[in-house]
C-alpha positions, 0 to 999 in steps of 0.5 A: 635448597638455597642457602640463606645469607647470614648478615652480621650486624656490626655494632659500633661501640659508642664512645663515652660521653666526654665530661663537660668542664663546668663553666668558670662562673660555676667554678668560681661559685663552687669555690666560694661556697667551699670557703664559706663552709670552711670559715663557718667550721673555723668559727665553730671550732673557735667557739667549741675550743676551751678558754685559755687559762689566764695566769693570775697577776703576782702580787708584789712582795710587801716590804717590811718596814725596817725596825727603828734604830736603837739610840745608845745614850752616852754617859753624861760626864764632863769628859764625854760632853767635852769630846762631843762639843769638839765633834771628836770621833770616840766610843765609850767602853765600860769595864770593872776595875779597882785600884791599884791594878786598874790598868791591868784589869782594864787591859784584861777585860778589854783584851788589849795591851796595857801599853794602850791604856793611857794613864792621865796624871795630875802633877805640880811644880815647886810653885804649886802650878798643876799640869796633866801628864799622859804616859802609857799604862805600863810606864811611869813618869820620870819627874826629873826628866819632866822637870828638866824638859819644862824648866821647873825645879821640881815636879811632884804628884798632887794629893788625891784631894788636890787632884779632884779640886783641879780636875773635878774627877775623883782618883781612878776616873781622871780624864784630860778632857772636861777638866775644871781648871785650865792647865798644860798637858804633857804627853809621852811622845811614843803614844803617838805611834799607837793606832788606838788608845784608851783614856779615862772618861770621867767615871770609874769603870768607863774609858774612851776609845779613840785614835791617837791622832784624834787625842793629839788634835783635840787635846794639843798636848806638848810632846815630851820624852819622860816615860821610864 
């Protein structure tokens, strides 16, 4: 018997089809579509996003109007009025005191040295001419020294009645300012060394505080060495 010939068929493997690249125009359209879709998504996200909280504007603080300043009325004594007319720099102090320890009591109330409280004395020469004499509160006047200094034969104290006639002030309230009669004033020169002094203000219980320089400038007294 003849052997049949076996014919082997060779099956050729087909290569996979190559992916065709899209054309440039198609790629461009695809990109624009993607961009459009992305922009729509962004817009939608913006719409969905909750609104931002707006901070309320802070109210400016309202400034309270300052209370009106209280005006302190000064006592209308001739001494205070005279000092005001001369534009003097001074303050008025009140204290309670009685004669004859007026200086010591006033110094204790004001918490100052009695030496700073100046006594205003009314004196007269042998002819009866009045004069004012200023000395520290803890000192007295040497009438002999004063007479020799001003060229008088004798210096003596005026009576309380004459003091009031010459000055317009009662005893214990005499001030060198605002007096009724024009008369010379003599001041113990050591008073000029004091930074602050206290004088009668024309009423019992009232004193004027000022600098010694202010006193000298406004009163213009004769400077003498007469204290003892």
